[in-house]
C-alpha positions as CSV (number, residue, x, y, z in Angstrom):
1,M,0.0,-0.3,-0.1
2,T,1.1,3.5,-0.9
3,K,0.3,6.8,0.1
4,I,-2.1,7.0,-2.9
5,D,-4.4,4.6,-1.0
6,Y,-4.3,7.1,2.5
7,Q,-7.6,8.3,3.6
8,G,-5.9,10.0,6.4
9,W,-9.2,8.9,8.8
10,E,-6.5,9.8,12.1
11,L,-5.8,13.7,10.7
12,E,-9.1,14.7,12.1
13,H,-8.0,14.3,15.8
14,F,-4.2,15.8,15.1
15,D,-4.9,18.6,13.1
16,N,-6.0,20.5,16.2
17,S,-2.7,19.4,18.0
18,K,-1.5,23.3,18.0
19,N,0.9,22.8,20.9
20,F,2.7,20.2,18.8
21,R,2.7,22.0,15.3
22,N,3.7,25.2,17.1
23,Y,7.0,23.1,18.4
24,Q,7.6,21.5,15.4
25,N,7.2,24.7,13.5
26,D,10.1,26.4,16.0
27,L,11.9,24.2,14.5
28,I,12.1,24.2,10.9
29,K,11.0,27.3,10.6
30,N,14.4,29.0,9.6
31,Y,14.7,26.6,6.8
32,I,11.8,27.3,4.6
33,R,12.1,29.6,2.0
34,G,11.7,30.3,-1.8
35,Y,9.5,28.2,-4.0
36,T,8.2,25.2,-2.0
37,A,6.5,21.8,-2.1
38,E,4.7,20.1,0.7
39,I,4.8,16.2,-0.1
40,G,1.5,14.7,1.2
41,P,-0.1,17.7,3.0
42,G,-3.4,16.0,4.2
43,N,-6.1,18.8,5.0
44,G,-3.6,21.6,4.7
45,E,-2.6,22.6,8.4
46,N,0.9,22.9,8.2
47,L,0.8,25.3,5.2
48,Q,-0.7,28.0,8.0
49,F,2.8,28.3,9.9
50,Y,4.6,28.9,6.8
51,I,2.9,30.4,3.6
52,D,3.8,33.9,4.9
53,R,7.4,32.6,4.3
54,V,7.5,31.4,0.8
55,E,7.1,32.8,-2.6
56,K,5.0,30.1,-3.6
57,V,4.0,26.5,-2.8
58,D,3.0,23.4,-4.8
59,L,0.6,21.0,-3.0
60,F,1.1,17.1,-3.3
61,E,-1.4,15.5,-2.6
62,P,-2.2,11.9,-4.3
63,S,-5.5,11.2,-1.9
64,K,-8.6,11.8,-3.5
65,I,-10.7,12.5,-0.4
66,L,-7.7,15.3,1.4
67,F,-7.2,16.2,-2.1
68,E,-10.9,17.5,-2.0
69,N,-10.6,18.9,1.4
70,L,-7.4,21.1,-0.2
71,Q,-9.6,22.4,-2.8
72,S,-12.2,23.9,-0.5
73,K,-9.9,25.2,1.8
74,Y,-7.6,26.6,-0.8
75,P,-10.2,27.7,-3.5
76,D,-8.6,30.1,-5.5
77,N,-5.2,31.1,-4.0
78,Q,-2.7,32.6,-6.2
79,Y,0.3,31.2,-4.0
80,V,-0.9,27.7,-3.8
81,S,-1.2,25.0,-6.7
82,L,-2.8,22.1,-6.1
83,K,-2.2,19.2,-7.1
84,N,-3.6,15.7,-7.1
85,K,-1.0,13.0,-7.6
86,E,2.4,11.8,-6.4
87,F,5.3,14.0,-5.9
88,S,7.5,13.5,-9.5
89,L,11.4,14.7,-10.6
90,T,11.8,18.2,-11.1
91,V,15.6,18.5,-11.5
92,N,16.5,21.8,-9.7
93,T,13.5,23.0,-9.0
94,Y,12.5,23.6,-5.6
95,D,14.1,26.0,-2.7
96,T,12.1,23.7,0.4
97,I,10.6,20.4,0.1
98,L,8.4,19.2,3.0
99,Y,7.6,15.7,4.1
100,L,5.8,16.3,7.5
101,D,4.6,13.0,8.8
102,V,4.3,11.5,5.4
103,L,7.9,9.5,4.4
104,E,6.7,6.4,6.5
105,H,3.9,5.7,4.5
106,I,6.1,5.6,1.3
107,K,7.3,2.4,0.9
108,N,10.1,2.9,-1.3
109,D,11.4,5.6,0.8
110,L,14.8,5.1,-0.5
111,E,13.7,6.3,-4.1
112,E,11.5,9.0,-2.7
113,I,14.3,10.8,-1.2
114,D,17.1,10.9,-3.9
115,K,13.9,12.2,-6.3
116,A,13.4,15.3,-3.5
117,F,16.9,15.7,-2.9
118,N,17.6,16.2,-7.0
119,S,14.4,18.3,-7.3
120,L,16.2,20.8,-4.9
121,K,18.0,23.9,-6.1
122,S,21.8,24.2,-5.3
123,G,21.4,25.6,-1.4
124,G,17.8,24.0,-0.8
125,N,16.7,22.2,2.6
126,L,14.9,18.9,2.2
127,I,12.6,18.8,5.6
128,I,11.7,15.6,6.8
129,N,9.7,14.5,10.0
130,V,9.0,11.1,10.7
131,P,7.5,8.7,13.8
132,A,10.6,7.6,15.4
133,F,11.8,4.1,17.2
134,Q,10.6,1.1,15.2
135,H,10.2,-0.5,18.9
136,L,7.7,1.7,19.1
137,Y,5.7,0.8,16.4
138,S,2.1,-0.6,16.9
139,K,-1.5,-1.5,16.0
140,F,-2.0,2.6,15.3
141,D,1.1,2.5,12.7
142,E,-0.3,-0.2,11.3
143,D,-3.7,0.8,10.9
144,V,-2.7,4.0,9.4
145,N,-0.6,2.6,6.9
146,H,2.9,3.1,8.1
147,F,5.9,1.0,6.6
148,R,8.0,1.7,9.7
149,R,9.5,4.2,12.1
150,Y,13.2,5.7,12.2
151,D,15.9,6.2,14.2
152,K,19.2,8.4,13.5
153,K,21.2,5.2,12.5
154,S,18.6,4.0,9.8
155,F,17.8,7.5,8.3
156,T,21.8,8.5,8.1
157,D,21.9,5.1,6.4
158,L,19.1,6.2,3.9
159,I,20.8,9.2,2.8
160,Q,24.4,8.5,2.8
161,N,24.6,8.6,-0.8
162,L,23.5,11.8,-1.4
163,D,25.9,14.0,-3.0
164,H,27.3,17.1,-1.7
165,S,24.9,17.2,1.2
166,S,24.9,18.1,4.9
167,Y,22.1,17.2,7.5
168,Q,20.9,17.7,11.0
169,M,18.7,15.5,12.9
170,K,16.5,16.3,16.3
171,Y,14.4,13.7,18.2
172,Y,12.0,15.9,19.9
173,D,8.5,15.2,22.3
174,S,9.7,13.1,24.8
175,V,6.5,12.8,26.5
176,G,5.2,11.5,23.3
177,Y,7.6,9.2,23.3
178,L,6.8,8.0,27.0
179,L,3.3,8.3,26.2
180,S,3.5,5.9,23.4
181,L,5.9,3.4,24.8
182,I,2.9,3.1,27.7
183,S,0.4,2.9,25.3
184,K,1.6,0.1,23.2
185,I,2.4,-2.0,26.3
186,F,-0.8,-1.7,28.2
187,L,-3.5,-0.7,26.4
188,N,-5.2,-3.3,24.2
189,D,-7.6,-0.8,22.4
190,Y,-6.0,2.5,21.6
191,K,-8.7,3.7,19.8
192,K,-11.1,4.1,23.2
193,N,-11.1,7.6,23.7
194,F,-9.0,8.5,20.9
195,H,-9.5,11.7,20.7
196,Q,-9.2,12.8,24.5
197,K,-5.8,11.3,24.6
198,I,-4.7,13.6,21.7
199,K,-5.5,16.5,23.8
200,V,-3.8,15.6,26.7
201,W,-0.7,14.6,24.6
202,D,-1.0,18.2,23.1
203,S,-1.4,20.0,26.3
204,L,1.9,18.3,27.5
205,I,3.9,19.8,24.8
206,P,4.8,22.3,26.8
207,L,6.4,19.7,29.4
208,S,7.9,18.1,26.3
209,K,10.0,20.5,25.3
210,L,11.5,21.1,29.0
211,L,12.2,17.5,28.9
212,D,13.5,17.5,25.9
213,K,15.9,20.4,26.2
214,L,17.1,18.5,29.8
215,C,17.5,15.0,28.1
216,F,19.7,17.0,25.1
217,N,17.2,15.6,22.6
218,F,18.4,11.9,23.4
219,F,15.4,10.3,22.5
220,G,11.5,11.6,21.4
221,K,8.5,10.4,19.6
222,S,9.4,12.2,16.4
223,L,12.5,12.4,14.6
224,I,13.4,15.9,12.5
225,V,15.9,15.4,9.5
226,I,16.7,18.7,7.5
227,I,19.3,18.3,4.3
228,N,20.9,20.8,2.6
229,K,21.9,20.8,-0.8
230,K,25.1,22.5,-1.2
């Protein structure tokens, strides 16, 4: 199964996680600029955080249902181009390419990263957010079509052949990591009161930010990767 089959039932629960989205944006905002592509934007919730920082943005959303949501949300925006298809190679085109909780849905992640990297202009940034640590892989991951989770080593292996690049990686959301671990070990039905669980998790993001600093980002529920094309 690929991203094109993805219906995104869980997005309605995560779209209102403002504390998490603000935290994520703080980590990536200084690397977003120019002509931008976001791959798999879902309902387009991330766009509000960076649209004022870019010249133009292409949103590639292969899911028909999610694409229709984007059409209703951004009907006639001259700065936003909606594309109901998977991302394809366009050499030296973009200043920024974003995969925010999307790469884990794509079976051939190596091919996808290579395609995105070669679509960057010189000096451009490939920004990727993925769920961290395979030992946290759960029924939830399976149900939302995640092929895998990542750690720094597995991701370093994935991008080791990208020529003329530099990168940085950081785990974040340590409280989210602990909640995910508890859920996997002790909860048989993760969907029970799912919306309330997401609200509680999001309310604890300020604590997560503090713990991340105290632990020097040693672990977290998510991994952010920023790759610069020299």
